[in-house]
Backbone as CSV, one residue per row, in Angstrom:
resi,resn,N_x,N_y,N_z,CA_x,CA_y,CA_z,C_x,C_y,C_z
1,UNK,98.922,97.740,129.036,99.235,96.470,128.273,99.810,96.620,126.991
2,UNK,100.873,96.238,126.543,101.781,96.569,125.347,101.099,95.583,124.189
3,UNK,100.812,96.301,123.215,100.288,95.576,121.812,101.034,94.312,121.611
4,UNK,100.262,93.387,121.074,100.980,92.176,120.668,101.907,92.333,119.488
5,UNK,103.031,91.701,119.512,104.227,91.892,118.424,103.551,91.270,116.994
6,UNK,103.855,91.991,116.163,103.379,91.690,114.913,104.271,90.315,114.182
7,UNK,103.704,89.483,113.613,104.452,88.367,112.996,105.452,89.054,111.807
8,UNK,106.551,88.372,111.810,107.516,88.830,110.770,107.814,87.631,109.901
9,UNK,108.306,88.009,108.737,108.818,86.895,107.837,109.822,85.840,108.771
10,UNK,110.844,86.519,109.595,111.770,85.600,110.100,111.042,84.914,111.333
11,UNK,110.109,85.408,111.659,109.078,84.333,112.737,108.516,83.048,111.961
12,UNK,108.217,83.347,110.755,107.427,82.111,109.978,108.473,81.258,109.605
13,UNK,109.773,81.995,109.153,110.828,80.816,108.550,111.487,79.925,109.874
14,UNK,111.577,80.852,110.803,112.062,80.187,112.075,111.072,79.165,112.696
15,UNK,109.860,79.257,112.930,108.985,78.276,113.129,108.865,77.046,112.295
16,UNK,109.274,77.205,111.140,109.226,75.999,110.264,110.635,75.501,109.919
17,UNK,111.432,76.124,110.177,112.939,75.758,110.369,113.417,75.733,108.878
18,UNK,112.797,76.713,108.004,113.493,77.256,106.798,114.254,78.342,106.802
19,UNK,114.645,78.679,105.532,115.688,80.125,105.514,114.255,81.132,105.370
20,UNK,114.733,82.521,105.527,114.000,83.426,105.363,113.833,83.595,103.619
21,UNK,114.836,83.462,102.926,114.583,83.546,101.633,113.606,82.367,101.065
22,UNK,113.561,81.235,101.600,112.596,80.189,101.232,111.048,80.605,101.706
23,UNK,111.128,81.196,102.707,109.611,81.756,103.225,109.012,82.812,102.215
24,UNK,110.025,83.733,101.742,109.664,84.727,100.759,109.363,84.125,99.540
25,UNK,110.237,83.216,98.964,109.766,82.650,97.574,108.507,81.942,97.807
26,UNK,108.021,81.332,98.856,106.752,80.721,99.022,105.746,81.632,98.961
27,UNK,105.908,82.672,99.735,104.749,83.763,99.706,104.661,84.514,98.326
28,UNK,105.757,84.571,97.703,105.722,85.223,96.397,105.391,84.217,95.176
29,UNK,105.164,83.094,95.481,104.431,82.109,94.684,105.649,81.747,93.519
30,UNK,106.797,81.900,93.983,108.132,81.510,93.060,108.242,80.255,92.710
31,UNK,108.564,79.765,91.539,108.580,78.465,91.330,109.487,77.407,91.962
32,UNK,110.435,77.904,92.545,111.476,77.262,93.019,111.240,76.837,94.448
33,UNK,110.189,76.479,94.862,109.735,76.038,96.356,109.150,74.847,96.275
34,UNK,109.472,73.855,97.145,108.608,72.587,97.143,107.297,72.766,97.594
35,UNK,106.268,72.064,97.049,104.972,72.395,97.192,104.598,72.010,98.738
36,UNK,105.185,71.084,99.297,104.717,71.004,100.927,105.368,72.048,101.691
37,UNK,106.390,72.790,101.326,107.006,73.931,102.038,105.946,75.195,101.725
38,UNK,105.471,75.393,100.500,104.899,76.287,100.152,103.436,76.325,100.953
39,UNK,102.819,75.115,101.128,101.500,74.824,101.703,101.732,75.213,103.051
40,UNK,102.890,74.623,103.792,103.180,74.986,105.209,103.434,76.654,105.447
41,UNK,104.206,77.270,104.615,104.271,78.677,104.882,102.845,79.537,104.620
42,UNK,102.180,79.090,103.678,100.830,79.929,103.446,99.843,79.504,104.604
43,UNK,99.897,78.167,105.031,99.216,77.832,106.307,99.529,78.747,107.459
44,UNK,100.940,78.843,107.807,101.019,79.368,109.051,100.991,81.004,108.818
45,UNK,101.148,81.597,107.678,100.928,82.837,107.176,99.536,83.284,107.617
46,UNK,98.721,82.435,107.259,97.182,82.768,107.633,96.820,82.678,109.025
47,UNK,97.287,81.703,109.504,97.097,81.494,110.912,97.658,82.829,111.870
48,UNK,98.790,83.270,111.463,99.411,84.336,112.336,98.867,85.649,111.810
49,UNK,98.049,85.893,110.835,97.489,87.046,110.075,98.460,87.736,109.598
50,UNK,99.626,87.146,109.101,100.653,87.816,108.455,100.185,88.656,107.182
51,UNK,99.349,88.262,106.734,98.732,88.819,105.284,98.599,90.426,105.449
52,UNK,98.045,90.905,106.475,97.751,92.159,106.428,98.814,93.065,107.294
53,UNK,99.706,92.454,107.739,100.404,93.398,108.689,102.146,93.595,108.353
54,UNK,102.476,92.532,107.240,103.694,92.626,106.872,103.850,93.171,105.515
55,UNK,105.127,94.143,105.428,105.261,94.645,103.982,106.428,93.770,103.258
56,UNK,106.650,92.493,103.605,107.742,91.833,103.121,107.504,91.240,101.980
57,UNK,106.396,90.822,101.601,105.873,89.780,100.533,105.215,90.849,99.630
58,UNK,105.215,90.310,98.283,104.349,90.736,97.201,102.960,90.613,97.532
59,UNK,102.296,91.700,97.514,100.598,91.518,98.005,99.915,91.066,96.806
60,UNK,99.135,90.069,97.274,98.105,89.633,96.161,96.711,90.092,96.665
61,UNK,96.074,90.314,95.286,94.594,90.789,95.576,93.693,89.714,95.198
62,UNK,92.582,89.213,95.803,91.854,88.233,95.248,90.589,89.151,94.508
63,UNK,90.242,88.641,93.319,89.057,89.172,92.556,87.997,88.182,92.754
64,UNK,87.056,88.292,93.413,85.907,87.535,93.435,84.906,87.650,92.053
65,UNK,84.840,86.745,91.361,84.246,86.883,90.170,82.864,86.064,90.314
66,UNK,81.551,86.920,90.132,80.326,86.275,90.203,79.876,85.500,89.062
67,UNK,80.365,85.892,87.827,80.071,85.054,86.702,80.832,85.782,85.722
68,UNK,80.847,85.080,84.407,81.763,85.769,83.241,80.838,86.273,82.431
69,UNK,80.949,87.597,81.949,80.234,88.351,81.004,81.016,89.514,80.216
70,UNK,80.569,89.977,79.152,81.228,90.936,78.564,81.281,92.222,79.287
71,UNK,80.350,92.402,80.188,80.514,93.563,81.028,81.395,93.656,82.116
72,UNK,82.029,92.598,82.378,83.230,92.440,83.514,84.481,92.678,82.717
73,UNK,84.680,92.380,81.616,85.920,92.480,80.766,86.837,93.736,81.139
74,UNK,86.113,94.838,80.839,86.868,96.179,81.014,87.114,96.250,82.432
75,UNK,86.664,95.649,83.453,87.079,95.605,84.881,88.135,94.818,85.013
76,UNK,88.328,93.659,84.420,89.316,92.688,84.451,90.691,93.392,83.869
77,UNK,90.513,94.070,82.555,91.438,94.697,82.145,92.329,95.526,82.700
78,UNK,91.430,96.366,83.232,92.026,97.373,84.242,92.760,96.909,85.447
79,UNK,92.258,95.891,86.163,92.811,95.205,87.346,94.147,94.819,86.900
80,UNK,94.168,94.272,85.654,95.484,93.490,85.282,96.545,94.778,85.087
81,UNK,96.014,95.820,84.406,97.010,96.936,84.170,97.595,97.564,85.507
82,UNK,96.636,97.881,86.444,96.827,98.737,87.275,97.554,97.992,88.522
83,UNK,97.191,96.673,88.820,97.894,96.097,89.821,99.314,95.641,89.470
84,UNK,99.528,95.395,88.121,100.875,95.177,87.569,101.726,96.426,87.788
85,UNK,101.114,97.677,87.453,101.899,98.969,87.660,102.215,99.134,89.231
86,UNK,101.439,98.742,90.115,101.532,98.946,91.542,102.333,97.670,92.109
87,UNK,102.785,96.781,91.299,103.795,95.582,91.590,102.690,94.642,92.701
88,UNK,101.327,94.425,92.152,100.465,93.615,93.016,100.089,92.577,92.380
89,UNK,99.978,91.035,92.966,99.676,90.298,92.291,98.066,90.048,92.165
90,UNK,97.684,89.277,91.273,95.943,89.109,91.243,95.775,87.580,91.070
91,UNK,94.831,87.175,91.906,94.226,85.852,91.766,92.678,85.989,91.769
92,UNK,92.211,85.445,90.549,90.683,85.559,90.259,90.042,84.325,90.880
93,UNK,89.147,84.483,91.647,88.581,83.595,92.350,86.956,83.312,91.876
94,UNK,86.717,82.088,91.334,85.037,81.981,90.696,84.096,81.816,91.932
95,UNK,82.968,81.885,91.841,81.796,81.799,92.857,82.216,80.613,93.923
96,UNK,82.502,79.589,93.193,82.785,78.347,94.037,84.161,78.045,94.407
97,UNK,84.720,79.152,94.605,86.227,79.151,94.767,86.733,79.898,96.087
98,UNK,85.917,80.251,96.895,86.093,80.898,97.916,86.939,80.392,99.094
99,UNK,87.153,78.979,98.966,88.098,78.238,99.647,89.582,78.634,99.563
100,UNK,89.820,79.291,98.379,91.162,79.867,97.982,91.508,80.941,98.791
101,UNK,90.380,81.618,99.363,90.934,82.742,100.624,91.497,82.182,101.761
102,UNK,91.346,80.846,101.946,92.157,80.184,103.288,93.246,79.460,102.768
103,UNK,93.332,78.916,101.469,94.643,78.191,101.279,95.398,78.937,100.499
104,UNK,95.321,80.268,100.102,96.268,81.232,99.561,96.398,82.296,100.448
105,UNK,97.574,83.209,100.176,97.917,84.207,100.938,97.171,85.509,100.370
106,UNK,95.950,85.852,100.736,95.303,86.813,100.154,95.331,88.162,100.939
107,UNK,95.933,89.356,100.539,96.071,90.592,101.460,94.846,91.277,101.505
108,UNK,94.021,91.247,100.129,92.831,92.114,100.076,92.028,91.400,98.911
109,UNK,90.742,91.914,98.968,89.853,91.441,98.025,89.150,92.303,97.302
110,UNK,88.884,92.232,96.063,87.770,93.062,95.273,86.757,92.211,94.654
111,UNK,85.436,92.815,94.789,84.174,91.966,94.266,83.487,93.080,93.149
112,UNK,83.184,92.437,91.942,82.467,93.287,91.026,81.217,92.642,90.668
113,UNK,80.204,93.449,90.642,78.841,93.049,90.216,78.353,91.920,91.155
114,UNK,78.768,92.028,92.456,78.335,90.766,93.180,77.846,90.955,94.733
115,UNK,76.805,90.122,95.098,76.345,90.323,96.455,77.554,89.717,97.292
116,UNK,77.717,90.639,98.585,78.912,90.100,99.522,78.268,89.023,100.542
117,UNK,78.772,88.083,100.842,78.421,87.068,101.768,78.103,87.703,103.100
118,UNK,77.036,87.676,103.756,76.678,88.385,105.120,77.774,88.029,106.170
119,UNK,78.456,86.856,105.948,79.289,86.348,106.945,80.619,86.690,106.738
120,UNK,80.960,87.821,105.751,82.293,88.043,105.326,83.319,88.295,106.476
121,UNK,82.638,89.399,107.292,83.593,89.835,108.428,84.078,88.841,109.380
122,UNK,83.149,87.714,109.601,83.254,86.621,110.499,84.163,85.455,109.924
123,UNK,84.066,85.444,108.566,84.831,84.259,107.923,86.164,84.550,107.496
124,UNK,86.357,85.887,107.165,87.764,86.447,106.474,88.132,87.569,107.153
125,UNK,89.306,87.604,107.736,89.951,88.842,108.102,90.799,89.611,107.020
126,UNK,90.116,89.784,106.072,90.968,90.373,104.789,89.901,91.699,104.202
127,UNK,90.720,92.821,104.172,89.907,93.827,103.759,89.117,93.649,102.307
128,UNK,87.848,94.234,102.103,87.263,93.961,100.868,86.666,95.478,100.297
129,UNK,86.581,95.541,98.912,85.928,96.851,98.464,85.277,96.211,97.495
130,UNK,83.943,96.821,97.264,82.909,96.267,96.422,82.944,97.155,95.118
131,UNK,82.949,96.781,93.890,82.782,97.754,92.754,81.494,97.474,91.972
132,UNK,80.837,98.453,91.622,79.351,98.426,90.801,78.425,97.325,91.327
133,UNK,78.141,97.484,92.664,77.183,96.725,93.116,76.282,97.492,93.905
134,UNK,74.846,97.520,93.426,74.102,98.633,93.952,73.036,97.903,94.903
135,UNK,73.236,96.775,95.174,72.469,96.085,96.337,73.011,96.304,97.661
136,UNK,72.531,95.469,98.736,72.855,95.668,100.012,74.396,95.468,100.163
137,UNK,74.925,96.303,101.061,76.476,95.858,101.507,76.586,96.001,102.862
138,UNK,77.498,95.128,103.279,78.040,95.332,104.806,78.673,96.689,105.280
139,UNK,78.155,96.912,106.560,78.909,97.927,107.193,80.447,97.911,107.129
140,UNK,80.902,98.889,106.984,82.438,99.058,107.196,83.043,98.556,105.857
141,UNK,82.295,98.466,104.635,83.055,97.925,103.328,82.818,99.103,102.328
142,UNK,83.854,99.343,101.744,83.888,100.449,100.847,83.100,100.104,99.583
143,UNK,82.338,100.943,99.122,81.405,100.602,97.853,81.935,101.631,96.740
144,UNK,82.296,101.195,95.567,82.811,102.282,94.465,81.830,102.059,93.386
145,UNK,81.063,103.166,93.134,80.059,103.003,92.215,80.108,103.851,90.872
146,UNK,79.675,103.637,89.728,79.285,104.549,88.798,78.241,105.526,89.311
147,UNK,78.167,106.735,88.714,77.222,107.668,89.234,75.807,107.450,88.367
148,UNK,74.905,106.805,89.143,73.789,106.272,88.592,72.900,107.448,88.160
149,UNK,72.736,108.404,89.220,71.889,109.711,88.879,72.338,110.673,87.970
150,UNK,73.736,110.610,87.560,74.507,111.268,86.718,74.177,110.784,85.291
151,UNK,74.429,109.369,85.374,73.535,108.803,84.138,72.480,109.307,83.625
152,UNK,71.398,109.317,84.476,70.125,109.774,84.050,70.020,110.952,83.755
153,UNK,71.058,111.845,84.463,70.783,113.291,83.857,71.209,113.583,82.441
154,UNK,72.413,112.941,82.349,73.213,112.810,80.730,72.208,112.450,79.705
155,UNK,71.529,111.398,79.916,70.746,110.878,78.760,69.480,111.578,78.516
156,UNK,68.821,111.968,79.883,67.582,112.882,79.665,67.748,114.120,79.051
157,UNK,68.817,114.820,79.531,68.996,116.032,79.013,69.422,115.959,77.479
158,UNK,70.118,115.067,77.068,70.430,115.001,75.824,69.470,114.782,74.833
159,UNK,68.532,113.706,75.288,67.322,113.219,74.418,66.415,114.636,74.436
160,UNK,66.145,115.120,75.591,65.217,116.379,75.582,65.559,117.443,74.722
161,UNK,66.924,117.857,74.877,67.379,118.882,73.872,67.366,118.417,72.481
162,UNK,67.068,117.273,71.993,66.798,116.703,70.821,65.446,116.817,70.428
163,UNK,64.716,116.994,71.211,63.094,117.343,71.063,62.270,116.111,71.580
164,UNK,62.981,115.038,72.066,61.934,113.856,72.558,61.421,114.139,73.739
165,UNK,60.230,113.656,73.623,59.170,113.740,74.915,58.901,112.467,75.541
166,UNK,58.576,111.753,74.493,58.088,110.216,74.835,59.416,109.347,74.990
167,UNK,59.699,109.033,76.181,61.201,108.392,76.142,60.763,107.373,77.419
168,UNK,61.362,106.180,77.049,61.301,105.051,77.973,62.594,104.478,78.129
169,UNK,62.632,104.132,79.446,63.792,103.504,80.159,63.470,102.019,80.380
170,UNK,64.443,100.953,79.702,64.016,99.675,79.910,65.242,99.019,80.307
171,UNK,64.923,97.922,81.483,65.985,97.441,82.123,65.651,95.998,82.467
172,UNK,66.491,95.083,82.773,66.141,93.658,83.229,65.880,93.896,84.901
173,UNK,64.986,92.952,85.334,64.876,92.954,86.599,66.259,92.599,87.525
174,UNK,66.109,93.039,88.770,67.340,92.761,89.481,67.189,92.151,90.713
175,UNK,68.165,91.815,91.619,68.060,91.038,92.855,67.574,91.623,93.745
176,UNK,67.820,93.066,93.768,67.645,94.062,95.023,66.710,95.132,94.573
177,UNK,66.075,95.647,95.459,65.152,97.110,95.076,66.135,98.148,94.941
178,UNK,67.325,98.115,95.462,68.175,99.348,95.424,68.799,99.088,94.018
179,UNK,69.542,98.175,93.510,69.815,97.775,92.335,68.820,98.386,91.139
180,UNK,67.540,97.748,91.367,66.532,97.788,90.526,66.051,99.406,90.153
181,UNK,66.067,100.157,91.143,65.823,101.573,91.187,67.037,102.491,90.900
182,UNK,68.370,102.210,90.510,69.514,102.846,90.703,69.270,103.840,89.458
183,UNK,69.297,105.160,89.807,68.995,106.192,88.774,67.627,106.439,88.408
184,UNK,66.728,105.663,88.950,65.262,106.066,88.507,64.677,107.263,89.169
185,UNK,65.103,107.529,90.301,64.533,109.016,90.800,64.890,109.897,90.057
186,UNK,66.224,109.811,89.579,66.643,111.144,88.875,66.081,111.145,87.417
187,UNK,65.776,110.006,86.941,64.944,110.096,85.661,63.988,110.550,85.607
188,UNK,62.851,110.340,86.809,61.746,111.152,86.901,61.867,112.617,87.254
189,UNK,62.852,112.791,88.123,63.084,114.190,88.637,63.520,115.193,87.227
190,UNK,64.167,114.646,86.149,64.471,115.547,85.278,63.103,115.509,84.376
191,UNK,62.516,114.400,84.096,61.260,114.576,83.412,60.281,115.459,83.960
192,UNK,60.160,115.765,85.475,59.580,116.636,85.985,59.938,117.982,85.914
193,UNK,61.067,118.285,85.892,61.747,119.451,85.442,61.338,120.061,84.105
194,UNK,61.091,119.127,83.140,61.066,119.568,81.826,59.512,119.343,81.620
195,UNK,58.550,119.037,82.543,57.361,118.978,82.193,56.825,117.891,81.372
196,UNK,57.549,116.637,81.393,57.233,115.657,80.441,57.000,114.309,81.243
197,UNK,56.722,114.369,82.563,56.595,113.259,83.566,55.481,112.454,82.948
198,UNK,54.391,112.705,82.555,53.469,111.830,81.979,53.499,111.001,80.785
199,UNK,54.802,111.587,80.182,54.795,110.918,78.824,56.191,110.068,78.677
200,UNK,56.652,109.738,80.038,57.981,108.883,80.183,57.487,107.656,80.849
201,UNK,58.344,106.468,80.556,58.003,105.242,81.462,59.135,104.649,81.724
202,UNK,59.030,103.812,82.624,60.064,102.655,83.107,59.542,101.413,83.092
203,UNK,60.195,100.558,82.444,59.840,99.104,82.604,60.863,98.203,82.871
204,UNK,60.530,97.263,83.950,61.866,96.123,84.134,61.072,94.824,83.908
205,UNK,62.087,94.163,83.085,61.446,92.864,82.349,62.526,91.936,82.579
206,UNK,62.040,90.639,82.593,63.010,89.299,83.002,63.384,88.728,81.586
207,UNK,62.228,88.354,80.662,62.461,87.503,79.608,62.644,88.270,78.385
208,UNK,63.410,87.837,77.590,63.692,88.648,76.080,62.220,88.625,75.547
209,UNK,61.408,87.657,75.365,60.197,87.596,74.773,59.442,88.852,75.111
210,UNK,59.304,88.900,76.686,58.568,89.948,77.275,59.172,91.375,76.588
211,UNK,60.297,91.607,76.689,61.174,92.595,76.297,60.751,93.048,74.874
212,UNK,60.863,92.129,74.229,60.427,92.468,72.503,58.983,92.905,72.375
213,UNK,58.102,92.182,73.241,56.757,92.543,73.256,56.615,93.823,73.456
214,UNK,57.164,94.227,74.688,56.936,95.561,75.272,57.752,96.677,74.104
215,UNK,58.732,96.448,73.823,59.400,97.315,73.035,58.444,97.642,71.733
216,UNK,57.859,96.551,71.211,56.919,96.797,69.980,55.558,97.627,70.604
217,UNK,55.211,97.435,71.806,54.064,98.151,72.146,54.327,99.595,72.250
218,UNK,55.575,99.814,72.708,55.975,101.437,72.872,56.212,102.080,71.654
219,UNK,56.718,101.051,70.605,56.881,101.712,69.566,55.606,102.051,68.626
220,UNK,54.650,101.336,68.899,53.384,101.420,68.447,52.529,102.691,69.043
221,UNK,52.956,103.062,70.389,52.379,104.096,71.111,52.987,105.552,70.719
222,UNK,54.188,105.624,69.885,54.718,106.675,69.508,55.895,107.212,70.446
223,UNK,56.498,106.190,71.226,57.813,106.578,71.768,58.856,106.819,71.026
224,UNK,59.691,107.726,71.057,60.711,108.033,69.915,62.033,107.742,70.580
225,UNK,62.541,107.559,71.847,63.619,107.444,72.428,63.729,106.309,73.465
226,UNK,64.644,105.643,73.395,64.812,104.529,74.243,65.994,104.488,75.098
227,UNK,66.232,104.275,76.311,67.388,103.939,76.926,67.329,102.688,77.448
228,UNK,68.140,101.894,76.917,68.372,100.437,77.227,69.462,100.237,78.162
229,UNK,69.123,99.557,79.209,70.087,99.504,80.279,71.062,98.287,80.307
230,UNK,70.462,96.763,79.988,71.427,95.850,79.846,72.132,95.830,78.284
231,UNK,73.252,96.062,78.419,73.894,95.998,76.911,73.980,94.644,76.138
232,UNK,73.374,93.678,76.977,73.182,92.437,76.179,72.008,92.453,75.262
233,UNK,71.005,93.402,75.608,69.804,93.607,74.802,69.709,94.560,73.782
234,UNK,71.145,95.097,73.379,71.306,96.237,72.378,70.882,95.580,71.010
235,UNK,71.602,94.448,70.685,71.270,93.917,69.249,69.901,93.574,69.186
236,UNK,69.336,92.887,70.182,67.639,92.732,70.194,67.189,93.942,69.978
237,UNK,67.415,94.996,70.541,66.592,96.301,70.533,66.580,96.809,69.207
238,UNK,67.779,96.721,68.476,68.089,97.227,67.226,67.372,96.486,66.327
239,UNK,67.121,95.251,66.328,66.393,94.189,65.455,64.907,94.570,65.630
240,UNK,64.348,94.659,66.840,63.030,94.968,67.145,62.550,96.304,66.411
241,UNK,63.407,97.105,66.543,63.088,98.655,65.910,62.856,98.517,64.610
242,UNK,64.024,97.934,63.801,63.848,97.801,62.213,62.873,96.885,61.716
243,UNK,62.633,95.804,62.576,61.471,94.832,62.046,60.059,95.739,62.271
244,UNK,60.000,96.568,63.279,58.853,97.262,63.414,58.600,98.326,62.241
245,UNK,59.591,98.436,61.336,59.596,99.372,60.219,59.967,100.881,60.530
246,UNK,60.787,100.800,61.782,61.244,102.038,62.218,62.824,102.194,61.857
247,UNK,63.351,103.322,61.635,64.792,103.577,61.365,65.412,104.174,62.514
248,UNK,66.873,104.088,62.746,67.585,104.731,63.752,68.826,105.431,63.083
249,UNK,68.781,106.948,63.367,67.913,107.770,64.178,66.855,108.416,63.719
250,UNK,66.378,108.112,62.413,65.543,108.990,61.808,64.188,108.954,62.515
251,UNK,63.540,107.794,63.075,62.549,107.744,63.902,62.611,107.506,65.220
252,UNK,63.594,106.828,65.540,63.839,106.349,66.940,65.389,106.681,67.561
253,UNK,65.405,107.285,68.709,66.919,107.291,69.243,67.027,106.283,70.336
254,UNK,68.270,105.831,70.103,68.733,104.563,71.288,69.894,105.004,71.928
255,UNK,69.789,104.743,73.300,71.053,104.910,74.140,71.224,103.684,74.902
256,UNK,72.361,103.211,74.951,72.766,102.029,75.807,74.017,102.010,76.404
257,UNK,74.437,101.041,77.067,75.809,101.024,77.644,76.910,100.723,76.674
258,UNK,78.167,101.247,76.884,79.114,101.017,75.875,79.813,99.783,75.988
259,UNK,80.062,98.984,74.871,80.874,97.885,74.633,81.751,98.351,73.224
260,UNK,83.139,98.562,73.670,83.924,99.222,72.762,84.308,98.153,71.542
261,UNK,83.747,96.869,71.806,84.101,96.015,70.490,82.764,95.880,69.830
262,UNK,81.730,96.614,70.204,80.431,96.495,69.359,79.707,97.822,69.103
263,UNK,79.714,98.862,69.976,78.950,100.048,69.967,79.395,100.890,68.874
264,UNK,80.725,101.141,68.553,81.168,101.989,67.393,80.911,101.541,66.084
265,UNK,80.727,100.221,66.009,80.729,99.441,64.839,79.422,99.361,64.364
266,UNK,78.262,99.629,64.849,77.211,99.486,64.428,76.801,100.314,63.178
267,UNK,75.442,100.181,62.672,75.057,100.977,61.681,73.506,101.536,62.022
268,UNK,73.365,102.728,62.832,74.524,103.654,62.966,75.422,103.249,64.308
269,UNK,76.502,103.936,64.450,77.038,103.753,65.704,76.349,104.136,66.912
270,UNK,76.401,103.441,67.943,75.584,103.884,68.947,76.142,104.774,70.203
271,UNK,75.022,105.760,70.357,75.413,106.651,71.580,75.064,105.735,72.856
272,UNK,76.234,105.977,73.593,76.257,105.147,74.947,76.827,105.941,76.117
273,UNK,76.580,105.201,77.173,77.067,105.606,78.397,78.355,104.649,78.873
274,UNK,79.427,105.308,79.074,80.655,104.586,79.395,81.027,104.844,80.758
275,UNK,81.321,103.747,81.425,81.765,103.634,82.902,83.218,104.352,82.674
276,UNK,83.768,104.842,83.650,85.182,105.374,83.474,85.851,104.206,84.352
277,UNK,86.310,103.106,83.572,86.725,101.834,84.184,88.115,102.271,84.795
278,UNK,88.910,103.022,84.293,90.408,103.331,84.928,90.148,103.897,86.289
279,UNK,89.236,104.864,86.510,88.944,105.541,87.689,88.270,104.700,88.667
280,UNK,87.231,103.645,88.241,86.568,102.909,89.262,87.689,102.059,89.760
281,UNK,88.464,101.559,89.010,89.521,100.585,89.468,90.424,101.171,90.337
282,UNK,90.843,102.425,89.987,92.021,103.013,90.621,91.364,103.417,92.057
283,UNK,90.203,104.092,92.086,89.624,104.197,93.335,89.442,103.025,94.334
284,UNK,89.314,101.752,93.902,88.862,100.517,94.468,90.277,100.017,95.018
285,UNK,91.223,100.216,94.240,92.706,99.840,94.666,93.052,100.831,95.781
286,UNK,93.155,102.010,95.407,93.579,103.260,96.386,92.919,102.775,97.712
287,UNK,91.734,102.485,97.837,90.869,102.309,99.026,91.451,101.078,99.685
288,UNK,91.500,99.852,98.927,91.820,98.688,99.579,93.198,98.486,100.100
289,UNK,94.299,99.329,99.444,95.623,99.525,99.794,95.643,99.987,101.428
290,UNK,94.773,101.315,101.315,94.506,101.955,102.546,94.221,101.017,103.550
291,UNK,93.248,100.158,103.519,92.930,99.231,104.544,93.711,98.071,104.673
292,UNK,94.559,97.803,103.778,95.737,96.707,103.975,96.521,97.200,104.771
293,UNK,96.821,98.563,104.904,97.938,99.145,105.926,97.163,99.380,107.165
294,UNK,95.955,99.068,107.269,95.255,99.491,108.770,94.652,100.858,108.982
295,UNK,94.494,101.527,107.704,93.866,102.737,107.686,92.690,102.907,107.218
296,UNK,91.860,103.844,107.675,90.386,103.905,107.362,90.370,104.867,106.099
297,UNK,89.246,104.660,105.198,88.931,105.302,104.368,87.648,105.682,104.165
298,UNK,87.220,105.805,102.731,85.728,106.198,102.546,84.829,105.258,102.448
299,UNK,83.471,105.263,102.842,82.556,104.204,102.848,82.021,104.108,101.362
300,UNK,82.123,105.181,100.734,81.541,105.084,99.204,82.074,106.151,98.518
301,UNK,82.229,105.610,97.278,82.937,106.443,96.298,82.210,106.458,95.000
302,UNK,81.912,107.765,94.636,80.907,107.759,93.431,81.928,108.271,92.231
303,UNK,81.821,107.693,91.105,82.835,108.008,89.887,81.874,108.398,88.695
304,UNK,82.019,109.460,88.107,80.982,109.940,87.126,81.311,109.054,85.723
305,UNK,80.080,109.155,85.175,80.048,108.108,83.791,79.936,109.132,82.651
306,UNK,80.591,108.856,81.645,80.676,109.617,80.175,79.524,109.299,79.311
307,UNK,79.065,110.104,78.612,78.185,110.126,77.590,78.710,110.272,76.182
308,UNK,78.905,109.220,75.315,79.446,109.275,74.019,78.615,109.258,72.886
309,UNK,78.395,110.394,72.344,77.342,110.856,71.547,77.804,110.247,69.946
310,UNK,76.911,109.418,69.451,77.260,108.971,68.309,76.092,108.828,67.295
311,UNK,75.817,107.962,66.402,74.788,108.329,65.330,73.445,107.650,65.615
312,UNK,73.322,107.077,66.960,71.876,106.375,67.230,71.027,107.235,67.827
313,UNK,71.426,108.633,67.996,70.561,109.555,68.693,70.345,110.874,67.535
314,UNK,69.278,111.203,67.536,68.764,112.551,66.382,67.731,113.327,66.979
315,UNK,67.414,114.163,66.000,66.249,115.008,66.208,64.922,114.246,66.358
316,UNK,64.037,114.425,67.321,62.827,113.915,67.338,61.916,113.997,66.094
317,UNK,61.475,112.901,65.488,60.683,113.252,64.252,59.416,114.078,64.411
318,UNK,59.109,114.894,63.562,57.905,116.008,63.678,56.483,115.096,63.322
């Protein structure tokens, strides 16, 4: 049996009784197309699965946005820069806007920090790549992650070389066990390697009030180094440390995640872990474009994270 013939731009134009140039302008969202013509072209293109097999239109990438937060801005910036360089269009889709995947011509999708609908494969015939989500993922969907184990090695070895032994890792609770435990095994492995397993701790907290109370308790117990995973708690951490009569880095060393608008300008400037956002997005787009061409790629891609050493980490007080 011969394979089914692929739908072409000429097919769509012919069936709707319009010119090929009209169909092309509609698919590429050019302004000089009547709304009813655009709607008909997009509907027929979706129906005939034109989106994934034709190279005649400018490809559109849907970005599924779980929520808006400061941590997502670097991803969005890189997506804008890199898709423009590849002559791709972007369409940002909010959590309640998945219907746009049916009403617009989306060739592929990227989701960041978000759970994947379990019905994705049956709902949408669109390639999907997941970025920075450490929870459950569907089979046959590529995931691009920052290297969580590498992050733990970087911060632990940096703090241990500075003489710290009582090190606390503090994070917010997470939706899945896998996300909650990302990098935790390596955190304990490094502690074991240096013989300080009994003097480190990992705490997962939900409310800010509980976090402040726990941090004060750890300071009173003599902990001298803190790894704060949610960057949203960085300012709160610094305030709590200072309110407890401690100074950074004289008494306490602090490491968190990089926010370029905030981290370098604190007193002292913060030592941080910085995701390689250009590399994360490049890998995600490379994989997505492969799948949009009908080719198979990797199921998982791990991207190293960088440690930016600044003034918030110092020698352990004697």
